[in-house]
DRENLOLO-958221 format. One record per residue (C-alpha): x negated, y, z; residue number from 0. Coordinates in steps of 0.25 Angstrom, whole numbers, plus 5000, padded with zeros to 4 digits. Layout:
BEGIN
+------+------+------+-----+
|    u |    v |    w |   n |
+------+------+------+-----+
|    X |    Y |    Z | NUM |
...
+------+------+------+-----+
This chain:
BEGIN
+------+------+------+-----+
|    u |    v |    w |   n |
+------+------+------+-----+
| 5006 | 4983 | 4921 |   0 |
| 4996 | 4992 | 4930 |   1 |
| 4994 | 4991 | 4944 |   2 |
| 4991 | 5004 | 4952 |   3 |
| 4982 | 5005 | 4963 |   4 |
| 4994 | 5003 | 4973 |   5 |
| 4999 | 4991 | 4966 |   6 |
| 5011 | 4996 | 4959 |   7 |
| 5013 | 4990 | 4945 |   8 |
| 5015 | 5000 | 4933 |   9 |
| 5021 | 4995 | 4920 |  10 |
| 5012 | 4999 | 4908 |  11 |
| 5012 | 4997 | 4893 |  12 |
| 5001 | 4999 | 4884 |  13 |
| 5001 | 4999 | 4869 |  14 |
| 4990 | 5002 | 4858 |  15 |
| 4976 | 5003 | 4859 |  16 |
| 4965 | 5014 | 4863 |  17 |
| 4965 | 5025 | 4873 |  18 |
| 4976 | 5025 | 4883 |  19 |
| 4988 | 5034 | 4881 |  20 |
| 4996 | 5033 | 4894 |  21 |
| 5011 | 5038 | 4894 |  22 |
| 5016 | 5043 | 4907 |  23 |
| 5032 | 5043 | 4907 |  24 |
| 5040 | 5054 | 4914 |  25 |
| 5051 | 5053 | 4925 |  26 |
| 5046 | 5052 | 4935 |  27 |
| 5053 | 5039 | 4939 |  28 |
| 5055 | 5035 | 4924 |  29 |
| 5049 | 5024 | 4917 |  30 |
| 5040 | 5024 | 4903 |  31 |
| 5048 | 5029 | 4892 |  32 |
| 5036 | 5032 | 4883 |  33 |
| 5037 | 5021 | 4874 |  34 |
| 5041 | 5030 | 4862 |  35 |
| 5029 | 5039 | 4866 |  36 |
| 5020 | 5027 | 4866 |  37 |
| 5025 | 5023 | 4852 |  38 |
| 5023 | 5036 | 4846 |  39 |
| 5009 | 5037 | 4851 |  40 |
| 5005 | 5023 | 4846 |  41 |
| 4991 | 5023 | 4841 |  42 |
| 4987 | 5034 | 4850 |  43 |
| 4979 | 5024 | 4859 |  44 |
| 4984 | 5015 | 4870 |  45 |
| 4998 | 5019 | 4875 |  46 |
| 5001 | 5016 | 4889 |  47 |
| 5015 | 5017 | 4896 |  48 |
| 5018 | 5015 | 4910 |  49 |
| 5030 | 5016 | 4920 |  50 |
| 5025 | 5024 | 4932 |  51 |
| 5026 | 5019 | 4945 |  52 |
| 5041 | 5015 | 4950 |  53 |
| 5046 | 5017 | 4936 |  54 |
| 5051 | 5008 | 4925 |  55 |
| 5043 | 4994 | 4925 |  56 |
| 5033 | 4999 | 4936 |  57 |
| 5034 | 4995 | 4950 |  58 |
| 5043 | 5002 | 4958 |  59 |
| 5034 | 5007 | 4970 |  60 |
| 5029 | 5020 | 4974 |  61 |
| 5024 | 5029 | 4979 |  62 |
| 5029 | 5039 | 4969 |  63 |
| 5019 | 5051 | 4968 |  64 |
| 5012 | 5057 | 4957 |  65 |
| 4999 | 5054 | 4962 |  66 |
| 5003 | 5039 | 4963 |  67 |
| 5007 | 5040 | 4948 |  68 |
| 4994 | 5046 | 4944 |  69 |
| 4987 | 5035 | 4951 |  70 |
| 4996 | 5025 | 4943 |  71 |
| 4992 | 5031 | 4930 |  72 |
| 4978 | 5030 | 4935 |  73 |
| 4980 | 5015 | 4936 |  74 |
| 4985 | 5015 | 4922 |  75 |
| 4973 | 5021 | 4916 |  76 |
| 4964 | 5011 | 4924 |  77 |
| 4972 | 5000 | 4919 |  78 |
| 4969 | 5004 | 4906 |  79 |
| 4954 | 5005 | 4908 |  80 |
| 4954 | 5018 | 4902 |  81 |
| 4944 | 5030 | 4907 |  82 |
| 4954 | 5040 | 4901 |  83 |
| 4969 | 5039 | 4896 |  84 |
| 4978 | 5049 | 4890 |  85 |
| 4991 | 5052 | 4896 |  86 |
| 5004 | 5055 | 4890 |  87 |
| 5015 | 5060 | 4901 |  88 |
| 5029 | 5064 | 4898 |  89 |
| 5038 | 5073 | 4908 |  90 |
| 5034 | 5068 | 4922 |  91 |
| 5023 | 5059 | 4915 |  92 |
| 5016 | 5072 | 4910 |  93 |
| 5015 | 5076 | 4924 |  94 |
| 5009 | 5062 | 4928 |  95 |
| 4999 | 5063 | 4917 |  96 |
| 4995 | 5077 | 4921 |  97 |
| 4993 | 5073 | 4936 |  98 |
| 4985 | 5061 | 4931 |  99 |
| 4976 | 5070 | 4924 | 100 |
| 4974 | 5078 | 4935 | 101 |
| 4970 | 5067 | 4944 | 102 |
| 4962 | 5059 | 4934 | 103 |
| 4958 | 5069 | 4924 | 104 |
| 4947 | 5062 | 4918 | 105 |
| 4956 | 5050 | 4915 | 106 |
| 4964 | 5057 | 4905 | 107 |
| 4960 | 5059 | 4891 | 108 |
| 4972 | 5067 | 4887 | 109 |
| 4985 | 5070 | 4893 | 110 |
| 4999 | 5072 | 4886 | 111 |
| 5009 | 5080 | 4894 | 112 |
| 5023 | 5077 | 4888 | 113 |
| 5035 | 5086 | 4893 | 114 |
| 5028 | 5088 | 4907 | 115 |
| 5034 | 5099 | 4916 | 116 |
| 5021 | 5106 | 4919 | 117 |
| 5014 | 5109 | 4932 | 118 |
| 5022 | 5121 | 4937 | 119 |
| 5031 | 5118 | 4950 | 120 |
| 5044 | 5111 | 4945 | 121 |
| 5052 | 5121 | 4952 | 122 |
| 5048 | 5131 | 4941 | 123 |
| 5055 | 5123 | 4930 | 124 |
| 5064 | 5113 | 4936 | 125 |
| 5076 | 5122 | 4937 | 126 |
| 5077 | 5126 | 4923 | 127 |
| 5074 | 5112 | 4918 | 128 |
| 5086 | 5106 | 4927 | 129 |
| 5095 | 5117 | 4922 | 130 |
| 5092 | 5114 | 4907 | 131 |
| 5095 | 5099 | 4910 | 132 |
| 5108 | 5102 | 4916 | 133 |
| 5111 | 5111 | 4903 | 134 |
| 5109 | 5100 | 4894 | 135 |
| 5116 | 5089 | 4902 | 136 |
| 5128 | 5099 | 4903 | 137 |
| 5127 | 5101 | 4888 | 138 |
| 5129 | 5085 | 4886 | 139 |
| 5141 | 5086 | 4895 | 140 |
| 5134 | 5077 | 4906 | 141 |
| 5131 | 5087 | 4917 | 142 |
| 5142 | 5084 | 4927 | 143 |
| 5137 | 5068 | 4926 | 144 |
| 5123 | 5071 | 4927 | 145 |
| 5124 | 5080 | 4939 | 146 |
| 5133 | 5069 | 4945 | 147 |
| 5122 | 5059 | 4943 | 148 |
| 5111 | 5068 | 4947 | 149 |
| 5117 | 5070 | 4961 | 150 |
| 5120 | 5056 | 4966 | 151 |
| 5115 | 5042 | 4967 | 152 |
| 5115 | 5035 | 4954 | 153 |
| 5115 | 5020 | 4950 | 154 |
| 5106 | 5015 | 4939 | 155 |
| 5116 | 5017 | 4927 | 156 |
| 5119 | 5032 | 4933 | 157 |
| 5104 | 5034 | 4934 | 158 |
| 5102 | 5031 | 4920 | 159 |
| 5113 | 5040 | 4915 | 160 |
| 5109 | 5052 | 4924 | 161 |
| 5095 | 5050 | 4918 | 162 |
| 5100 | 5049 | 4904 | 163 |
| 5108 | 5062 | 4905 | 164 |
| 5096 | 5070 | 4911 | 165 |
| 5086 | 5064 | 4900 | 166 |
| 5096 | 5069 | 4889 | 167 |
| 5090 | 5083 | 4892 | 168 |
| 5076 | 5078 | 4889 | 169 |
| 5079 | 5079 | 4874 | 170 |
| 5081 | 5091 | 4865 | 171 |
| 5092 | 5085 | 4856 | 172 |
| 5105 | 5083 | 4864 | 173 |
| 5110 | 5074 | 4852 | 174 |
| 5099 | 5063 | 4854 | 175 |
| 5096 | 5067 | 4870 | 176 |
| 5105 | 5056 | 4875 | 177 |
| 5100 | 5045 | 4866 | 178 |
| 5086 | 5048 | 4870 | 179 |
| 5089 | 5048 | 4885 | 180 |
| 5097 | 5035 | 4884 | 181 |
| 5085 | 5029 | 4877 | 182 |
| 5076 | 5033 | 4889 | 183 |
| 5085 | 5027 | 4899 | 184 |
| 5086 | 5014 | 4891 | 185 |
| 5082 | 5005 | 4897 | 186 |
| 5084 | 5010 | 4911 | 187 |
| 5073 | 5006 | 4921 | 188 |
| 5079 | 5017 | 4931 | 189 |
| 5072 | 5029 | 4936 | 190 |
| 5064 | 5028 | 4949 | 191 |
| 5069 | 5041 | 4956 | 192 |
| 5061 | 5038 | 4968 | 193 |
| 5049 | 5040 | 4960 | 194 |
| 5054 | 5052 | 4952 | 195 |
| 5058 | 5059 | 4965 | 196 |
| 5045 | 5056 | 4972 | 197 |
| 5037 | 5060 | 4959 | 198 |
| 5044 | 5073 | 4956 | 199 |
| 5043 | 5078 | 4970 | 200 |
| 5029 | 5075 | 4971 | 201 |
| 5026 | 5081 | 4958 | 202 |
| 5034 | 5093 | 4961 | 203 |
| 5026 | 5095 | 4975 | 204 |
| 5013 | 5094 | 4967 | 205 |
| 5016 | 5104 | 4957 | 206 |
| 5021 | 5114 | 4968 | 207 |
| 5008 | 5111 | 4977 | 208 |
| 4997 | 5111 | 4966 | 209 |
| 4992 | 5121 | 4956 | 210 |
| 4995 | 5113 | 4944 | 211 |
| 4990 | 5122 | 4933 | 212 |
| 4977 | 5125 | 4940 | 213 |
| 4975 | 5110 | 4943 | 214 |
| 4978 | 5106 | 4928 | 215 |
| 4967 | 5115 | 4922 | 216 |
| 4957 | 5104 | 4926 | 217 |
| 4964 | 5093 | 4917 | 218 |
| 4953 | 5090 | 4907 | 219 |
| 4961 | 5082 | 4897 | 220 |
| 4968 | 5087 | 4885 | 221 |
| 4983 | 5089 | 4887 | 222 |
| 4994 | 5089 | 4877 | 223 |
| 5007 | 5095 | 4882 | 224 |
| 5019 | 5090 | 4874 | 225 |
| 5033 | 5098 | 4876 | 226 |
| 5046 | 5097 | 4869 | 227 |
| 5052 | 5112 | 4867 | 228 |
| 5066 | 5107 | 4872 | 229 |
| 5061 | 5100 | 4885 | 230 |
| 5071 | 5106 | 4896 | 231 |
| 5059 | 5106 | 4906 | 232 |
| 5054 | 5120 | 4904 | 233 |
| 5041 | 5119 | 4896 | 234 |
| 5036 | 5132 | 4903 | 235 |
| 5033 | 5122 | 4915 | 236 |
| 5021 | 5116 | 4906 | 237 |
| 5015 | 5129 | 4902 | 238 |
| 5007 | 5131 | 4915 | 239 |
| 5001 | 5116 | 4913 | 240 |
| 4998 | 5120 | 4898 | 241 |
| 4992 | 5133 | 4902 | 242 |
| 4980 | 5126 | 4911 | 243 |
| 4976 | 5114 | 4904 | 244 |
| 4963 | 5115 | 4899 | 245 |
| 4966 | 5107 | 4886 | 246 |
| 4980 | 5107 | 4882 | 247 |
| 4989 | 5106 | 4870 | 248 |
| 5004 | 5108 | 4870 | 249 |
| 5014 | 5103 | 4860 | 250 |
| 5029 | 5107 | 4861 | 251 |
| 5038 | 5098 | 4852 | 252 |
| 5050 | 5106 | 4847 | 253 |
| 5064 | 5100 | 4849 | 254 |
| 5059 | 5090 | 4859 | 255 |
| 5063 | 5088 | 4874 | 256 |
| 5057 | 5082 | 4885 | 257 |
| 5052 | 5069 | 4877 | 258 |
| 5047 | 5075 | 4864 | 259 |
| 5043 | 5062 | 4858 | 260 |
| 5058 | 5058 | 4858 | 261 |
| 5062 | 5070 | 4849 | 262 |
| 5049 | 5073 | 4842 | 263 |
| 5041 | 5060 | 4841 | 264 |
| 5032 | 5064 | 4830 | 265 |
| 5029 | 5078 | 4836 | 266 |
| 5026 | 5072 | 4849 | 267 |
| 5018 | 5061 | 4843 | 268 |
| 5010 | 5071 | 4835 | 269 |
| 5008 | 5080 | 4846 | 270 |
| 5002 | 5068 | 4855 | 271 |
| 4994 | 5061 | 4844 | 272 |
| 4987 | 5074 | 4840 | 273 |
| 4983 | 5076 | 4854 | 274 |
| 4978 | 5063 | 4856 | 275 |
+------+------+------+-----+
């Protein structure tokens, strides 16, 4: 357990020894689901996982802003007694790790940016992404149910059902997608929608109001971008980030969706370990 500078308790888990590799889960509003990633990378150093503020086993207390989340991550670095850490962020967690790298550039040894959505304004890619999601759900015959759940208040069981329907679209192979989504939702801590809505709005505003490609030119740490080529989020959204980073490598994993370590664990591990 780590306490932030405003007294919020953050759940953490540490395994292994050596230089810290801190994993940042996606969402926002979800919980740490990166245990399999930690296991794949065993031997890479001290693996640190955590539930972000308001999520999973961490204290349910705001404020829910990106700057606050960045400072929470800094509290974790300080708790480790490490001058520098390596970060691996997935999806929203990739943006969090990137924003941390901008705020604390000399505290980051390396950055592993997994399935992020880039630094262009979200309006440039969200419409085709949402269309692709609906097409996938429709192919499963669940579009009417998903739309119904999306447009009204949901109880706890319905919220889990809604999430599973949406998460099936994160995997490339429809034959196994439902099982992967069910595993992600088991156990079910519940989504912090307040945190998700606030952080998504905060991040979207920041991307609109700042020239992120210019800002990211100053990141000194080496960066590894990992994509699955079957991720429904348009990967072109990440191109402008890749183009400006001073020290960047990009690995695209074929036949993988939004969580490439699930569908090609060996390829994912090889990409990360060779970078480290």
